[in-house]
C-alpha positions as CSV (number, residue, x, y, z in Angstrom):
1,X,-30.4,-68.4,-60.0
2,X,-26.7,-68.1,-60.8
3,X,-24.1,-69.7,-58.5
4,X,-21.0,-68.2,-60.0
5,X,-19.9,-64.8,-58.7
6,X,-19.3,-63.3,-62.1
7,X,-22.7,-64.5,-63.3
8,X,-24.4,-62.8,-60.3
9,X,-22.6,-59.6,-61.1
10,X,-23.7,-59.8,-64.7
11,X,-27.3,-60.1,-63.6
12,X,-27.0,-56.9,-61.5
13,X,-25.4,-55.0,-64.5
14,X,-28.2,-56.2,-66.8
15,X,-30.9,-55.0,-64.4
16,X,-29.2,-51.6,-64.2
17,X,-28.9,-51.3,-68.0
18,X,-32.4,-52.5,-68.6
19,X,-33.8,-49.8,-66.3
20,X,-31.7,-47.1,-68.1
21,X,-32.8,-48.3,-71.5
22,X,-36.5,-48.3,-70.4
23,X,-36.2,-44.8,-69.1
24,X,-34.6,-43.6,-72.4
25,X,-37.3,-45.4,-74.5
26,X,-40.0,-43.9,-72.4
27,X,-38.6,-40.4,-72.9
28,X,-38.5,-40.9,-76.6
29,X,-42.1,-42.0,-76.6
30,X,-43.2,-39.0,-74.5
31,X,-41.6,-36.5,-76.9
32,X,-43.0,-38.3,-79.9
33,X,-46.5,-38.1,-78.4
34,X,-46.1,-34.4,-77.8
35,X,-45.3,-33.9,-81.5
36,X,-48.2,-36.0,-82.6
37,X,-50.6,-34.2,-80.3
38,X,-49.4,-30.8,-81.5
39,X,-50.0,-31.9,-85.1
40,X,-53.4,-33.2,-84.2
41,X,-54.2,-29.8,-82.7
42,X,-52.9,-28.1,-85.8
43,X,-50.4,-26.0,-83.9
44,X,-47.5,-25.6,-86.4
45,X,-45.0,-23.7,-84.1
46,X,-45.5,-26.0,-81.2
47,X,-45.1,-29.0,-83.5
48,X,-41.8,-27.7,-84.8
49,X,-40.4,-27.0,-81.4
50,X,-41.5,-30.4,-80.1
51,X,-40.0,-32.0,-83.2
52,X,-36.6,-30.5,-82.5
53,X,-36.8,-31.8,-78.9
54,X,-37.9,-35.2,-80.2
55,X,-35.0,-35.4,-82.7
56,X,-32.5,-34.5,-80.0
57,X,-33.9,-37.2,-77.7
58,X,-33.9,-39.8,-80.4
59,X,-30.3,-39.1,-81.5
60,X,-29.2,-39.3,-77.8
61,X,-30.9,-42.7,-77.5
62,X,-29.1,-43.8,-80.7
63,X,-25.7,-42.7,-79.5
64,X,-26.3,-44.5,-76.2
65,X,-27.0,-47.7,-78.1
66,X,-30.7,-48.0,-77.1
67,X,-31.8,-47.7,-80.7
68,X,-30.2,-48.9,-83.8
69,X,-29.1,-46.1,-86.3
70,X,-31.8,-47.1,-88.8
71,X,-34.5,-47.2,-86.2
72,X,-33.6,-43.7,-85.0
73,X,-33.6,-42.5,-88.6
74,X,-37.0,-44.0,-89.3
75,X,-38.5,-42.4,-86.2
76,X,-37.1,-39.0,-87.1
77,X,-38.3,-39.4,-90.6
78,X,-41.8,-40.3,-89.7
79,X,-42.1,-37.4,-87.2
80,X,-40.7,-34.9,-89.7
81,X,-43.1,-36.2,-92.4
82,X,-46.0,-35.8,-89.9
83,X,-45.0,-32.2,-89.1
84,X,-44.6,-31.3,-92.7
85,X,-48.2,-32.3,-93.4
86,X,-49.2,-29.0,-91.6
87,X,-47.7,-26.9,-94.4
């Protein structure tokens, strides 16, 4: 355990940020699963609407610094490719 006051403060800040990052990652996973389940069910319209929500959530995570730009792009690309298989 840290003895220095600034180090103790940093530990608290890290815990807060870790919780926020986990929540954001979890939200991205949830919307991604919704897209995948819609594709598995063969529902084209639901898949497209869920894809838009997923892209929005992924971009938000990217701007907040939770995901790297390339990681966000890769996730969006894979989901879009998956939805396009319904055509």
